[in-house]
C-alpha positions in Angstrom: -15.3 -47.1 -28.2 -16.7 -49.1 -25.3 -19.9 -50.9 -25.8 -22.9 -49.6 -23.9 -23.8 -51.2 -20.6 -27.2 -52.2 -21.8 -25.8 -54.0 -24.8 -23.3 -56.0 -22.7 -26.0 -57.0 -20.1 -28.4 -58.0 -22.9 -25.8 -60.2 -24.5 -25.2 -61.9 -21.1 -28.9 -62.4 -20.6 -29.3 -63.9 -24.1 -26.6 -66.4 -23.5 -28.1 -67.6 -20.3 -31.7 -67.7 -21.7 -30.4 -70.0 -24.5 -28.6 -72.3 -22.1 -31.6 -72.3 -19.7 -33.9 -73.1 -22.6 -31.8 -76.2 -23.5 -31.8 -77.3 -19.8 -35.6 -76.8 -19.6 -36.1 -78.8 -22.8 -34.6 -81.9 -21.2 -36.2 -81.1 -17.8 -32.8 -80.9 -16.1 -33.7 -79.1 -12.8 -30.2 -79.2 -11.4 -28.8 -77.5 -14.5 -31.5 -74.9 -14.5 -30.8 -74.1 -10.9 -27.0 -73.9 -11.6 -27.6 -71.6 -14.5 -29.9 -69.4 -12.5 -27.3 -69.0 -9.8 -24.5 -68.5 -12.3 -26.5 -65.8 -14.2 -27.1 -63.8 -11.0 -23.5 -64.2 -10.0 -22.1 -63.2 -13.4 -24.5 -60.3 -13.7 -23.3 -59.0 -10.4 -19.6 -59.3 -11.4 -20.4 -57.7 -14.7 -22.1 -54.7 -13.1 -19.1 -54.2 -10.8 -16.7 -54.3 -13.8 -18.8 -51.9 -15.7 -18.9 -49.5 -12.8 -15.1 -49.7 -12.5 -14.9 -49.1 -16.3 -17.0 -45.9 -15.9 -14.9 -44.7 -13.0 -11.6 -45.2 -14.9 -12.9 -43.6 -18.1 -11.6 -40.1 -18.8 -14.0 -37.4 -17.9 -15.4 -35.5 -20.8 -14.0 -32.0 -21.2 -16.2 -29.4 -19.7 -17.4 -26.6 -22.1 -16.1 -24.0 -19.6 -12.4 -25.0 -20.2 -10.8 -22.7 -22.7 -7.5 -23.1 -24.5 -5.9 -20.3 -22.4 -6.8 -22.0 -19.1 -4.0 -23.5 -17.1 -4.0 -27.2 -16.1 -4.3 -28.1 -12.5 -0.6 -29.0 -12.3 0.3 -25.6 -13.7 -1.9 -23.9 -11.1 -0.4 -25.9 -8.3 3.1 -25.0 -9.6 2.2 -21.3 -9.7 0.9 -21.5 -6.1 4.0 -23.2 -4.9 6.2 -20.5 -6.6 4.2 -17.8 -4.8 4.7 -19.4 -1.4 8.5 -20.0 -1.7 10.7 -17.9 0.4 13.1 -15.6 -1.5 16.2 -17.2 0.0 18.5 -18.7 -2.6 17.1 -17.0 -5.6 
């Protein structure tokens, strides 16, 4: 089971807040700026990856589909059989 988007983003934010707090404690402005940029960049990458994950996830079965219904491939095969010319049969 995949972790929820909010949980993953919250973990990323917690990591960066901790690192930013350490840099702030020693007044390292360059490190704080680097962390700020890195956080925004990583957050963008993560959002893209999570969007791809959602797109690749199998779609939930619709409640309308019943066991007797044919799959899309079976329906296409039946249509192809209907359009075949009777030659060679």
